[in-house]
Steps between C-alpha positions, in 0.01 A plus 500: 500500500151386595235761410276605785136390462175682568238358736160658490140405572252445222136517607250301291152509658549429867808283451849635552765348279876532541644703211871454435720601211779245488867569444782320324806316603840625402493246218173647367276211615169597663501472878207332672261732681572341836870579468458869420512746792229765510599836355530760773270798469719797420470819699462793264817704489578823322614427146730723299283548193716777361749501219796710608271713713215529248188352655288246313158622607330185369707252699321284758691220678404151385323389817293820504414498131371144486277263693681198638205312648302327225151623413209265555478216246860541385708183504864467602728560201646195329851414614619526140341702219396358166827641362711318761571796733497438877245740650680540834817610322305745283329645806822559691678633191230767469429571867853460635599360836253622764334698218796727435772513235325301228413592144208705634738753655711521185230632262549874454261746338747791529858554388771613743432863405124470535391448140202270460553162336244305302519124456413268216449126503550298182328164502688269265244237406472209257297730274728804516574794730252713694637824645318651797546843657460462876291771670681555828326831567162325496590176680854514642477184714354292217771625265770431759365146553486431124858621454617286792323189370650559155853551635467185711406305186156410632315545169756319284338183367148569625214469247220733405262275688179673390389643168165674531289582194135566568206731429402698192701780343361763738525307827800277428741480792787302355818465700797276572611372838839381621706485819329208675765307698337170405463610138135397498305798629340287771299700753692529827843519340662825399764585757847401617426612856389863489198695378479861382273770634278672238628805313193573289487841334167615358679706234670190355267336248532157345568560134639247254842390625451584868700280739364438848504276805260208468300377796219246518222632720608735778766757416714404800608190305728696263851358480701373199236448231448770238284567194526688171174640363446466126225761465327761711392331824289743709394221739859495628502874580495557874518127573857408401834674546647598164879537512615500137416546134625324189707737287623244246392150402124528543472288184699229681251507787214459252683209338537330837129552567411320177662179618245215500349443844416171666125565496351744248172499697682636805807689374789511741797261513684466170547151361871570443573833667767743396757562773698793632864413449650804672396840637763771454478821705638825359495854633528845346475860612144624514388845398448783750268420793 
C-alpha cells in the first residue's frame, strides 16, 4: 500500500521551496515526488488516551505535539536514511494514517490500573551497551518520540556522527551525537518530517551521562538527533531539552568518544565511527508518584 506523503513549504530567505516527504511503492521502491499525492491536513479529533479508563495525563496527539512545517533553514529529509530506512514509511509508522493510530498513540506511561511506568532504552553499539532511563515526567513528548523512533528501527545502523572533546578540565563540554538521518551531522538534516516543541525544565541539569535532543542553532529544529554528555555541561542547561540519563554503560560512551576523529584540529566526525546496531525499549513499574 502506497504510504501517504507530506507536502509542506520551506522558507529560505524570500524564496519558497516545495517540501515533500516521499513515499514508497508496495515493492519498497521510492516513489518520485511528482507521483505522490499531498497528505491531507488532519482535523484534530478527540483521542482516547486512556488505558481501560485510566487517563494518561501526558498524552498529546501527534499533530498537536509536533511541528509539521519545517523551520527556516531546514532541508527536506532524505528519501532514505544512511541505514537504508525509507523516511516516508518511518513517518507514517510513527504518526499513523491522518496522524492517528501509529506508534505515537501506542506509547503508554500508565498501566491499566493507573500505576506509572518508566521506560529504558538500551543502545546496543559496536563498543557495547548503553542503558538510558527515559525521563517522561520531564519531557513526555521527547520520550514518546524517542521510543517511537526506536520501535520503528530508525536508529538501527546509524553512526555516532560526532565525537566532541574540547576545552580544559574545568570547561570541557564533551559529548556524543547520533540520530542524523544522513549519518553525517550535516546542518539542515535531522528530521524524518516532524519537529518537536521544546520541553526544557530548569530543574534538569546536564550532568555526566545526560541524554538530550540536539539542535543546531534555533531550538525549533529539534527532531531525531540526540546527544550524550560526558561531563557536566552547564552551557546546555536551559538551552536543550534533556529527556534521559545513562544508568549503565557510561564507560562505553567514553570509549566511543575516544574514537579517532577526521580532523584533530576541529574535533567532530569520527574517522571510522561506531554505530548503533539496535535500540531496545523496556518498561518497568515506577515508584509512587
